[in-house]
N, C-alpha and C positions, 0 to 999 in steps of 0.2 A: 651793541655793534658799532664799530667806528664808522665815520662818514665815508662816502665813496671817494671824496677828494683825497683822502689819505691813502687810497689804494693805487693811485695812478703811478706812483713811483715804486715799481716792484723791486727795484734793487736797493731801495732805502731800507736799512735794517730796522729802523724803529717802526715804520709803517707796516712792514711785513710782520713784525712782531705783534703789533696791535691787532692786525686783522686776522692773521692765521693762527692765533693762539699759540705761538711758538715760544721757546724759552730763551731766545737770543739770536744774534746774527748767524751763528753757525747752524742753528736749527732751521732758520728761514732758508738759508742756502741749501741745506740738505733736503728740505721739502721740495724745492723746485728741482734740484738735481735728481731726487728720487723719482719724480714724475717723468723726467726726460729719459731716465735710464731704467724704468721699471721692468722687472723681469716678468716673464709669462707666469711663473709660479706664484708671484705676488698677486697677480690679477686673476688667478684661476678660481679662487674661492668665490669671487663675486664680481659684479660689474657687467655692463653690457659691452662685452669686449669687441675689439675690432675683428675683422674676418680671420686674420691669422691666428688670433688667440682662440676664437671659436673653433677653428679647425683643430688646433692643438688639443683643446678640451674634448672635442668630439672623439678623437682617436683614443682617449683614455677610457671612456665608459659607454659610448654608443657609436653606432655607424649608421649613416643615412643611405638607404638603398634606392637606387633608381630602378625603373622597370627592366632595363637590360641586366642589371645585377641580379634581380630576382629570377628572371628567366634562366640566366646562366647557372645559378644555384640549383634550380629545379632540374635542369638538364644534367648537371654533374651528379645529383643524387640518383636520378633515374638511371643514368648510365652505369654508375657504380653498383647499384642494386641489381641491375640486369646482368652484370658480369659475375657478381658474387653468387647469385642464385641460379645462374644459367637459364634465364628466361628472357622473353622479348621485352623491348622497352615499353610496349603498350601494356603488357601484363605488369611490369614494374610500376608504371604510373598508376594503374588501378590499385595495386597493393598499397602504395604510398598514400593515395587519397583515402583509402579505407582506414588506414592506421594513422591518419592525420599527420603524415610526414614525420612520424616518429620512427626512425630507422632502427633504433636499438630494440624497441618493443616488437617491431616486426620481425627482427632477427630471432628474438627469444621465442615467439610464437611459431615461426616457420620451422625452426630446427627441432622443436619439440614434436610438432605434428603437422607436417606439410599438407597432408590430404585434408585435414580438418580446416586449415586455413584456406585451401583452394575452394572447398565447398562453401565456406562462409562468404568468401569474397566473390565467388562466381567465376573462378578461373577453371574452366572445364577443358577437356581434350578437344581436338579439332572437330569440325563438323562431320557428321556421318556421310559416308560416301555412296549410300544407296541411290541417291538421286542424280549422281554425276552423269550417268548414261541416259537419263530421262530427257525427253525433248520438251515436255511441259510439266509445270508443277502448279498446284493450287495454293493461292495465298491464304494464310491462316487468319487474315483479318477481313478482307473483302470477299473471299472464297471464289474469286475469279481465277481462271487458268492463264498462265503466262509462260512464254518461252523461258528456258533456264537462264539466259543472259539477263533477264529482267527480274530475277529472283535473287535475294540476298539472305544470308543467315548468319547468326552469331556462332560462337563456339559450340553451342548446343545443337545446331543443325535445323532449327525450326524455320521453314521457308516463309518469307513475306515478300510481296512485290515492292519494287523501288518506290512507287508512289506512297504506299502505306508506311514504309520505313521513313520517308521524308516527313510525312505528316506527324508520325509518332515522335520522331527526334525533335522536330521544330516545336511541337507542343510542349515537350519536356524542357527545352531550352528557354522558351518564353515564360515558363512557370518559375524559373529561378535557378539557383545554384544546385538544386537537387538533381539536375541533369548529369552532374558528375558521377552520380551513383546509379546511372541508368541500367536497367535490366531488360532482358528479353521480353517482347510484348506478350508472349504466351504466359497466361496467369500462373501456370504450374511450374514455370521455369525460372531458375535463379541465375542464369548466365549473364555475366557483366557485358556491357556494351562499351568498347574501348574508343579512344580518340581517333583511331584509324577509320572506323565506320562513320563517325561523325564527319570527318574531313572528306570522306568519299561521297556521302549522301546528302549532307546539309547544304543549303545555299550559303553564299559568302557572308551574308549578314548574320546568320545563325552561327556560322563557324567563328566569327569574330566575338560574338557573345560568349560562346563556349570557351574560347581562349581566355577571355577576361575572367570568367568564373574560375578557370583552372589556375590562372595567375594569382587571383585573390585568395584561393584556398590555401596556398602556401603560407601566406601571411596570417590569415585568420585562424589557422590551426596551430600556429607556433606560439608558445608562451612567451618567448623572448623578443618577438617582433610585433609591432603594431603599425597601422597606417597613421600617417599624420592627420590629425583632425581638422586641419584648415580646409575651408571650402574649396573644392576643385583641385586640391593637391593630390598627386599620385605617387608621392614618395612614402617609403616605409622606414621605420627606425628599429634597428636591432640594439637592444639594451643589455648592459652587463648587470644582472640582477643582484650582484654582490655590493653594488654602490648604493649609498643611501640618498644621494642627491639626484632627484628624478627630473630636474630641469634639463630639457634638451632644446636644441635649435635646429629646425629642419632647413633644408636647402631653399625652401620657399620663404625663409626668414621668419616663419611662425615659431613662437617661443611657447612651449607647452610642457605640462607635467606628464611624463610617461606613465605614471602609476594610475592617475584618474582620467587622463586625456582632456582635462580642463586647461585653460591657459596657465602658464607658469605662475605659481603662487608662493614660491619660497619667500619668507620663512614659515608660512602658515601651513599646517598639515592638511591633508586631503579631507579628513572628516569635517574640519572646521569650514573648509571651502564648500563642501557639499551642503552643510547646514545653512551657510550664508546664502548660497544660490537658491536653495529651496525656500528660505524665508523671503527672499526678494520676489519670488514668483508665486508665493502662496497667498491665500486670502486672509491669513491671520491678522495682518496689519490693517486690512480693510475693516475687519470686525472691530479691531481696537479703535480705529478712527470713529466708527459709528457709535461705539459705546462711549467714547470720550467727548464727542461733539453733538450728540443727539439724544433725544428722549423718545420713548414709545408713546404713541397716542393711547390715552387711557381706554379708548373704545375699540379701535381696530388693531392696535399694537404696531402700526407702521411707524418706523423711525422718522422723526422730524428734527431738522436742524434749525436753530434760532441764531441768526447772525446779526440782527439789529432790531430796533423797535421795542414796543412794550411787551408786557407779559401775556397779553391776550393772543392766543394761538387758535388757528382754525385749520383743521385737518383737510387734506385734499379730497376732492370728490372721489367716490360717492359717499364717503364717511361724513365729512363737513362737521365733525364734532368740534365744539368750541370749549377750550379749557385753559387753565392757568399754567404757565410754563414752570413755575416754581413748585407748586404743590400738586399739580396734575389733576386738580378738582374741576368740576364743571364751572364754566365762566358765569353761568346764570346765578351761581351762589356767591359771586364776587361783586364788588363795587367799592364805593367810597369807604364803607365800614371795614373793608378788609385791606385797605391800603391803596386803592386806586389801580391805575394801569401799570405802574412801575414798581410796585411792592406787593407783598402778600403777608399779612399778619399771621394767617393760619400756618404758612410755611415756617416763619420764624419761630412760632410757639412749638410746632411739632419738631423742628430741628433741635430746639433746646431740650426737648424730651428724649431725643435720640431716635426718633422715628425714621429719619432719613440717613442714619449713620452708615448702614450697609451699602445702600445704593450710591451714596456720595463717595464712600471709600472705593467702590468698584470703579466709579467714573474717574476718580483721582488716580488710581493705579493704572487704568487703561491710558490716561492722558500722559502719565509719566513714562510708561513703557513706549508709547508712540513717539514722545519727544526724544527719548534716548535712542530709539532706532533711527529716527529721522536725522539726528545729529551725526551718527556714524555713516548712514547711507549717503547723505549728501556729500560728505567728504570722500567717501569711497568713489562715488560717481564723478565728483569733481576731478579727482586725480586720474580717473580713467579718461575723461575728456581732455585733460592736460597732456596725458601721454599720447593720445591720438594726434593732438596738435603738434607735439614734439616730434613724432614720427614723420609727419608731413614736412616740418621744418628741416629735419635731418635729410630727407630725400631731396628737398630743394637745394640744400647746401651741397650735397654730393653731386647733383646733376647740373646745377646752374651757378650758384654763388662761389663755389670753390675756384672754378676756373676764372671767374671775374676778379676774385680777390688775388689770385696768383698774378694776373696781369697788372693789377694796380700796384701791388707791393713788390712786384718784380722778384718774386720768389717761386721756386718750383712747388707744385702741389704736394709733393712729398714732405716739404717743410711746414705745410699747413695741416698736417694730420692731427695736430692737437685739437683743432676745432671739431673735427669729426668725432674724435674720442670724447670730447666734452658733451656733444649732443647724444652720443650713444649712452653715456653715463646718465644723462638726464632722463632718457627714455626708460632705462632700467630702474632708476631710482623712483620714478613715478609709479612703476609697476609694484615695486616693493612697498612704497608708502601707501598705495591704494589698499593692499592686502593687510597692512598693519591695522587699518580701521576695522576690518572684519575680526582680526585677532583681539582688538581692544573691546569690541562689543561682547565677545564671549568670555572675556577675562572676568572672573568672579569679583563682585563688588566688595566682598568682605576681605579679600586679599589686598589690603591697602598698601603694603610694602611693595608688592609686585607691581601694582598699578602706578605707584609713584615713580618707580624706576622705569617702567614702560613709557609713561608720559614724558619723563625727562629725556630718555633716549630718542623717542619719536620727535619731540620738540627740537632737539639739537640737530637731528638729521633733516627735518623739514626746513629749518632755518638755513642750514647749509645749502640745501637743494635750491631754495628760492634765490639765494645769492648767486649761485652758479647759473640758474636759469635766466636771471636778469642780465647777468654779464653776457651770456651767449646770445640772448635774444635782442637786447637793447643796445648794448655798447658796441657790438659787432657791426651794427648798421652804419655807424659813422665811417668805418673803413670800407664799406661797400658803396657808399654814396659820395664820399669826398675823395676825389682823385689826388689831391695834393696833400694828403695826410703825411706828416713827417714820419720817417722810418723809425725813429727813436720811440715815438708814441706807440707804434704797433708792437715793438719789442716789449714795451711795458705791458701792453694788453696781452701779449703772448704769455708772459710770466704770470700775470694775474689769473688768466683763464686756466692755465695749467695747474697753478697752485690750488685754485678753487676746485678743479676736478679731482685733484689728489685728496684734498681735505674732505670733500663730500663723499668720496669713495670710502674713506676711513670711517666717517660717521655711520654710513650704512652698513659697513662690515661689522661694526660694533653692534648695531641694532639687529642685524640678521643673526649674529652669533648669540646674542642674549635671548632672542625669541626662540631660536632653535633649541637652546638649553632650558627652555621653560622658565626664564628669569630666575634661575636657581642661584645666582650670585648675590641675591639680596635676602635680608632677613629683617625682622621687625625693628631691631636696634638700628640698623643702617637706614631704614626708612624714616625713623623718627628724626634722625639728623638731617634728612633731606629737606624737611619742612623749614628749617632755619637757615640752611645754606644753599638751597637750590637756586635762589635768585643770583647768587654770586656765580654759581656754576653755569647758569644760563647766560650770565654776562660774558662768559666765554674768554677765559685766558688760559694759557698753558696747555693746549691740546697736545696730545701725543702725536708724534710723526714717526714715519717708518723709514729707516735708513736703507741704503742699497743692499746691505747684507741681510735685511729682513729683521733686524733687531729694533726693539721699541726704544724711542728716545723720550724720556720724561724729564723736563726741566722745570725749574721754579721761575715764574714770570715776575713782572714788575709789581704785581699785586700780591706776591708771596703766596701763590697757590701752585700746586702740582696736580697733574691729571693722572688718574689711574689708567693703566694701559689695558685693563680688562673691561671696565664699564664707562670710562671717560669721565668719571665724576671728579669735580674740582675740589681738592682737599687743601686745608691749611698747611702752610710750610712745615709746621712742627709736628704734624701727624705722621706717624710711622707706618700706619696701615690705612687703607681706604675706608672712609666712614660709611660707604654704601655697601660694598661687597667684602670688606675686610681683607682684600688682597694686600700682601706686604709691598711696601714701597720699593 
């Protein structure tokens, strides 16, 4: 990587060529121009896009629904069904809840056998009229007599007093969403209790709960709609199931996978994410640590860790057994003749005979497994914390620093949008990079070719991200703290940051595309060549750039290399096909 001093002059053709891995003056200019005039379509496949791009993408394969939208849809479906079947809206809502808001299934059942559907759902004829002329009626629950105006009944006509009705409905509502399928209190009756009776008899608090259950039933019964899993969020997302990209952005700014409801994890599939999350929360790694770093007491079998000192071990009370750490024999049988406090002749002799081979092999395997898991988990967690910090910096930039920078540079905030886009790209790239470590953990060890390509692409993407993050975090501070910064220097910074954003996006697009394809572009022959030329590739010259028309630009740089537009591998000038993926030049 070239020094940062060479990057200050963004319009200098040679420095742009060295830093951005371009193929010449025109390529450098195209790269900056591409970023300034990038189309929404170029950004749609990847990147933490700005609000306009997010909204454009949302219209393509998912829609975020607010509470008002959900209630409007409910009302429209209820009204439409009421008109088609010539029934009341209350009966229509009971039918829709019973059939889980599946209108087509309801129509099929209704027009085949209406009476059977009515009996099943509990839509009976109006209440019997025999008590209409009575002055008093007996409640079927408390068996007290009440005036007719204090008696209520469902469509079945079973009379119950207002007090018992309220207690019955309130108890059902407090028990949960099952209140939406409430039936007559009479044990032998199947008559449904509609929303009209709930609104008439229940107190305001219970009516609000019932309304929330009714609203949520519409989302939870639909296969194409889910609630946003963010804590406290009340938006829902309707998804186009024909689309393979499950990443969605809620209006609350939470980015999640619609398929598994975990945080967005593209390019890693949902099964890998589920295994990784389970592994992080399971006790398996605790047992591996115990196996790798402790030995059981020969007497009570309690695991003991030795972190320093001699080989003389004493188990904790009440056991207090004294033994040798190496051979696990009683310490009373040890002394100067067996090697003293820091060695054990018995252990060495038994080890040569193969007595401890199996136990040592198990300990070594557990230790290697633990070290490998720790390697990937620490980097996974590190990128997660870096992403959280970048999110906080992004919010600070939007709410505080952007206005300050606009005043000092005497430019409108709309002209400083490239800074926000850079931070959004950092946030998204941190998310992708985090999940690539989960991908790498489950990548089979014996697939050396795929692993080499994966590590190469991951390393290139990570290096580009670190350069972008450093530029946005460190170099920007000079323009926030120094009021007299020359305008020309800021223009150079603008070009540099925009170029880094564009290049980093390209790196991560290549990484995402390769992982989603299962690293299918590599084979054993290409992997073998990587071992001899990957250093030159990582040295980074001749990266491909994307023109405004969307066509890939591959140029030969001053080190006589050209980059493959499929896997970004740096090939020698005389190569007619990529040595990594065999894509034609």
